[in-house]
A tleap script that builds the chain and sets N, CA, C and O, in Angstrom:
source leaprc.protein.ff14SB
mol = sequence {
  NMET TYR ASP ASP PRO ARG HIE THR ALA ILE
  ALA ALA ARG ARG ARG ALA THR ALA ARG ALA
  ALA VAL ILE ALA ARG ALA GLU ALA ARG ARG
  ALA GLU LEU PHE LEU MET ALA SER GLY GLY
  VAL ILE VAL ILE LEU LEU GLY LEU ALA LEU
  SER LEU ARG LEU ILE GLY CPRO
}
set mol.1.N position { -53.215 48.010 -62.347 }
set mol.1.CA position { -53.771 48.565 -61.135 }
set mol.1.C position { -53.392 50.045 -60.999 }
set mol.1.O position { -54.249 50.883 -60.719 }
set mol.2.N position { -52.103 50.366 -61.198 }
set mol.2.CA position { -51.685 51.752 -61.046 }
set mol.2.C position { -52.031 52.607 -62.257 }
set mol.2.O position { -51.909 53.831 -62.213 }
set mol.3.N position { -52.467 51.959 -63.347 }
set mol.3.CA position { -52.871 52.730 -64.519 }
set mol.3.C position { -54.345 53.112 -64.448 }
set mol.3.O position { -54.865 53.777 -65.344 }
set mol.4.N position { -55.003 52.693 -63.394 }
set mol.4.CA position { -56.420 53.008 -63.222 }
set mol.4.C position { -56.562 54.522 -63.020 }
set mol.4.O position { -55.926 55.075 -62.122 }
set mol.5.N position { -57.368 55.194 -63.820 }
set mol.5.CA position { -57.515 56.656 -63.702 }
set mol.5.C position { -58.004 57.085 -62.320 }
set mol.5.O position { -57.630 58.150 -61.829 }
set mol.6.N position { -58.838 56.258 -61.695 }
set mol.6.CA position { -59.336 56.623 -60.364 }
set mol.6.C position { -58.180 56.628 -59.361 }
set mol.6.O position { -58.106 57.497 -58.492 }
set mol.7.N position { -57.289 55.658 -59.489 }
set mol.7.CA position { -56.149 55.584 -58.563 }
set mol.7.C position { -55.241 56.803 -58.736 }
set mol.7.O position { -54.813 57.405 -57.752 }
set mol.8.N position { -54.950 57.164 -59.989 }
set mol.8.CA position { -54.071 58.309 -60.217 }
set mol.8.C position { -54.731 59.594 -59.749 }
set mol.8.O position { -54.047 60.482 -59.238 }
set mol.9.N position { -56.050 59.718 -59.910 }
set mol.9.CA position { -56.755 60.915 -59.443 }
set mol.9.C position { -56.719 61.001 -57.919 }
set mol.9.O position { -56.518 62.076 -57.354 }
set mol.10.N position { -56.914 59.864 -57.261 }
set mol.10.CA position { -56.873 59.845 -55.794 }
set mol.10.C position { -55.471 60.195 -55.311 }
set mol.10.O position { -55.308 60.970 -54.368 }
set mol.11.N position { -54.464 59.624 -55.955 }
set mol.11.CA position { -53.084 59.901 -55.559 }
set mol.11.C position { -52.739 61.377 -55.792 }
set mol.11.O position { -52.066 61.994 -54.967 }
set mol.12.N position { -53.195 61.935 -56.901 }
set mol.12.CA position { -52.926 63.345 -57.188 }
set mol.12.C position { -53.610 64.232 -56.154 }
set mol.12.O position { -53.035 65.220 -55.696 }
set mol.13.N position { -54.823 63.880 -55.793 }
set mol.13.CA position { -55.548 64.663 -54.791 }
set mol.13.C position { -54.842 64.579 -53.439 }
set mol.13.O position { -54.740 65.569 -52.714 }
set mol.14.N position { -54.359 63.382 -53.115 }
set mol.14.CA position { -53.654 63.197 -51.842 }
set mol.14.C position { -52.366 64.020 -51.816 }
set mol.14.O position { -52.033 64.638 -50.804 }
set mol.15.N position { -51.642 64.018 -52.948 }
set mol.15.CA position { -50.409 64.810 -53.013 }
set mol.15.C position { -50.719 66.300 -52.898 }
set mol.15.O position { -50.003 67.029 -52.212 }
set mol.16.N position { -51.771 66.755 -53.558 }
set mol.16.CA position { -52.136 68.172 -53.504 }
set mol.16.C position { -52.533 68.564 -52.089 }
set mol.16.O position { -52.193 69.653 -51.626 }
set mol.17.N position { -53.250 67.683 -51.401 }
set mol.17.CA position { -53.653 67.974 -50.021 }
set mol.17.C position { -52.437 68.047 -49.115 }
set mol.17.O position { -52.350 68.936 -48.269 }
set mol.18.N position { -51.502 67.127 -49.279 }
set mol.18.CA position { -50.288 67.133 -48.461 }
set mol.18.C position { -49.465 68.385 -48.740 }
set mol.18.O position { -48.926 69.002 -47.822 }
set mol.19.N position { -49.373 68.753 -50.013 }
set mol.19.CA position { -48.617 69.958 -50.380 }
set mol.19.C position { -49.268 71.202 -49.771 }
set mol.19.O position { -48.572 72.081 -49.263 }
set mol.20.N position { -50.599 71.277 -49.820 }
set mol.20.CA position { -51.313 72.419 -49.245 }
set mol.20.C position { -51.098 72.480 -47.739 }
set mol.20.O position { -50.971 73.570 -47.180 }
set mol.21.N position { -51.057 71.334 -47.076 }
set mol.21.CA position { -50.839 71.315 -45.628 }
set mol.21.C position { -49.434 71.813 -45.290 }
set mol.21.O position { -49.256 72.550 -44.320 }
set mol.22.N position { -48.438 71.417 -46.079 }
set mol.22.CA position { -47.062 71.869 -45.840 }
set mol.22.C position { -46.977 73.377 -46.030 }
set mol.22.O position { -46.350 74.071 -45.229 }
set mol.23.N position { -47.600 73.886 -47.080 }
set mol.23.CA position { -47.581 75.331 -47.344 }
set mol.23.C position { -48.289 76.082 -46.224 }
set mol.23.O position { -47.812 77.126 -45.780 }
set mol.24.N position { -49.422 75.562 -45.765 }
set mol.24.CA position { -50.168 76.225 -44.688 }
set mol.24.C position { -49.347 76.259 -43.400 }
set mol.24.O position { -49.346 77.262 -42.687 }
set mol.25.N position { -48.647 75.161 -43.105 }
set mol.25.CA position { -47.803 75.149 -41.903 }
set mol.25.C position { -46.668 76.163 -42.023 }
set mol.25.O position { -46.346 76.854 -41.057 }
set mol.26.N position { -46.071 76.251 -43.192 }
set mol.26.CA position { -44.971 77.203 -43.397 }
set mol.26.C position { -45.475 78.640 -43.257 }
set mol.26.O position { -44.799 79.477 -42.660 }
set mol.27.N position { -46.654 78.929 -43.803 }
set mol.27.CA position { -47.207 80.278 -43.692 }
set mol.27.C position { -47.553 80.607 -42.249 }
set mol.27.O position { -47.337 81.736 -41.808 }
set mol.28.N position { -48.084 79.648 -41.511 }
set mol.28.CA position { -48.414 79.880 -40.102 }
set mol.28.C position { -47.144 80.154 -39.307 }
set mol.28.O position { -47.122 81.034 -38.446 }
set mol.29.N position { -46.101 79.411 -39.594 }
set mol.29.CA position { -44.829 79.612 -38.887 }
set mol.29.C position { -44.251 80.983 -39.212 }
set mol.29.O position { -43.724 81.670 -38.336 }
set mol.30.N position { -44.356 81.376 -40.484 }
set mol.30.CA position { -43.848 82.686 -40.896 }
set mol.30.C position { -44.614 83.801 -40.183 }
set mol.30.O position { -44.014 84.773 -39.724 }
set mol.31.N position { -45.931 83.661 -40.092 }
set mol.31.CA position { -46.742 84.670 -39.405 }
set mol.31.C position { -46.393 84.718 -37.919 }
set mol.31.O position { -46.326 85.792 -37.321 }
set mol.32.N position { -46.173 83.550 -37.335 }
set mol.32.CA position { -45.811 83.492 -35.911 }
set mol.32.C position { -44.468 84.187 -35.677 }
set mol.32.O position { -44.324 84.952 -34.723 }
set mol.33.N position { -43.496 83.927 -36.535 }
set mol.33.CA position { -42.187 84.570 -36.390 }
set mol.33.C position { -42.289 86.079 -36.573 }
set mol.33.O position { -41.618 86.840 -35.876 }
set mol.34.N position { -43.131 86.509 -37.515 }
set mol.34.CA position { -43.305 87.940 -37.738 }
set mol.34.C position { -43.909 88.611 -36.502 }
set mol.34.O position { -43.467 89.684 -36.092 }
set mol.35.N position { -44.926 87.967 -35.909 }
set mol.35.CA position { -45.547 88.539 -34.710 }
set mol.35.C position { -44.560 88.590 -33.548 }
set mol.35.O position { -44.527 89.564 -32.796 }
set mol.36.N position { -43.758 87.538 -33.407 }
set mol.36.CA position { -42.761 87.529 -32.326 }
set mol.36.C position { -41.733 88.629 -32.554 }
set mol.36.O position { -41.342 89.316 -31.610 }
set mol.37.N position { -41.295 88.801 -33.787 }
set mol.37.CA position { -40.288 89.824 -34.083 }
set mol.37.C position { -40.847 91.224 -33.861 }
set mol.37.O position { -40.173 92.079 -33.285 }
set mol.38.N position { -42.074 91.462 -34.314 }
set mol.38.CA position { -42.647 92.794 -34.140 }
set mol.38.C position { -42.893 93.077 -32.656 }
set mol.38.O position { -42.730 94.211 -32.204 }
set mol.39.N position { -43.284 92.051 -31.901 }
set mol.39.CA position { -43.444 92.226 -30.454 }
set mol.39.C position { -42.116 92.559 -29.802 }
set mol.39.O position { -42.060 93.393 -28.899 }
set mol.40.N position { -41.056 91.923 -30.243 }
set mol.40.CA position { -39.732 92.208 -29.712 }
set mol.40.C position { -39.299 93.630 -30.017 }
set mol.40.O position { -38.708 94.294 -29.165 }
set mol.41.N position { -39.583 94.102 -31.211 }
set mol.41.CA position { -39.232 95.477 -31.582 }
set mol.41.C position { -39.992 96.461 -30.700 }
set mol.41.O position { -39.423 97.457 -30.252 }
set mol.42.N position { -41.272 96.195 -30.446 }
set mol.42.CA position { -42.069 97.080 -29.591 }
set mol.42.C position { -41.489 97.116 -28.174 }
set mol.42.O position { -41.394 98.183 -27.569 }
set mol.43.N position { -41.104 95.958 -27.650 }
set mol.43.CA position { -40.532 95.911 -26.298 }
set mol.43.C position { -39.218 96.685 -26.244 }
set mol.43.O position { -38.964 97.416 -25.287 }
set mol.44.N position { -38.387 96.525 -27.266 }
set mol.44.CA position { -37.108 97.251 -27.304 }
set mol.44.C position { -37.352 98.750 -27.363 }
set mol.44.O position { -36.695 99.512 -26.654 }
set mol.45.N position { -38.290 99.182 -28.200 }
set mol.45.CA position { -38.581 100.617 -28.306 }
set mol.45.C position { -39.141 101.166 -27.007 }
set mol.45.O position { -38.793 102.278 -26.610 }
set mol.46.N position { -40.008 100.405 -26.333 }
set mol.46.CA position { -40.541 100.850 -25.047 }
set mol.46.C position { -39.423 100.974 -24.009 }
set mol.46.O position { -39.376 101.945 -23.254 }
set mol.47.N position { -38.537 99.999 -23.975 }
set mol.47.CA position { -37.404 100.055 -23.044 }
set mol.47.C position { -36.505 101.248 -23.328 }
set mol.47.O position { -36.043 101.913 -22.402 }
set mol.48.N position { -36.258 101.520 -24.593 }
set mol.48.CA position { -35.422 102.667 -24.958 }
set mol.48.C position { -36.097 103.971 -24.553 }
set mol.48.O position { -35.448 104.869 -24.016 }
set mol.49.N position { -37.394 104.076 -24.807 }
set mol.49.CA position { -38.120 105.305 -24.445 }
set mol.49.C position { -38.126 105.489 -22.934 }
set mol.49.O position { -37.987 106.609 -22.443 }
set mol.50.N position { -38.288 104.398 -22.199 }
set mol.50.CA position { -38.261 104.506 -20.724 }
set mol.50.C position { -36.882 104.919 -20.228 }
set mol.50.O position { -36.761 105.748 -19.326 }
set mol.51.N position { -35.844 104.338 -20.821 }
set mol.51.CA position { -34.484 104.646 -20.361 }
set mol.51.C position { -34.088 106.076 -20.707 }
set mol.51.O position { -33.304 106.695 -19.987 }
set mol.52.N position { -34.623 106.603 -21.801 }
set mol.52.CA position { -34.326 107.999 -22.167 }
set mol.52.C position { -35.314 108.972 -21.545 }
set mol.52.O position { -35.268 110.177 -21.794 }
set mol.53.N position { -36.205 108.427 -20.734 }
set mol.53.CA position { -37.237 109.210 -20.028 }
set mol.53.C position { -38.124 109.982 -21.000 }
set mol.53.O position { -38.573 111.092 -20.711 }
set mol.54.N position { -38.364 109.373 -22.150 }
set mol.54.CA position { -39.299 109.986 -23.093 }
set mol.54.C position { -40.731 109.767 -22.636 }
set mol.54.O position { -41.627 110.562 -22.923 }
set mol.55.N position { -40.921 108.669 -21.918 }
set mol.55.CA position { -42.229 108.410 -21.332 }
set mol.55.C position { -42.018 108.057 -19.883 }
set mol.55.O position { -40.933 107.624 -19.496 }
set mol.56.N position { -43.022 108.232 -19.097 }
set mol.56.CA position { -42.924 107.911 -17.679 }
set mol.56.C position { -42.622 109.152 -16.862 }
set mol.56.O position { -42.628 110.266 -17.386 }
set mol.57.N position { -42.357 108.957 -15.574 }
set mol.57.CA position { -42.150 110.098 -14.662 }
set mol.57.C position { -40.843 110.841 -14.918 }
set mol.57.O position { -40.542 111.815 -14.229 }
savepdb mol mol.pdb
quit
């Protein structure tokens, strides 16, 4: 039963799909963390510029 080529092909396809889903989730998380970090840097720089009166009144 497990030596059936169709079964091994289906199992290989299922493993490849699961692996692709894990990689896609990891990449999405990495992109999300990058956006959060860059947003944080922008907020810090804006706060510093405001406190040094580089911008604003």
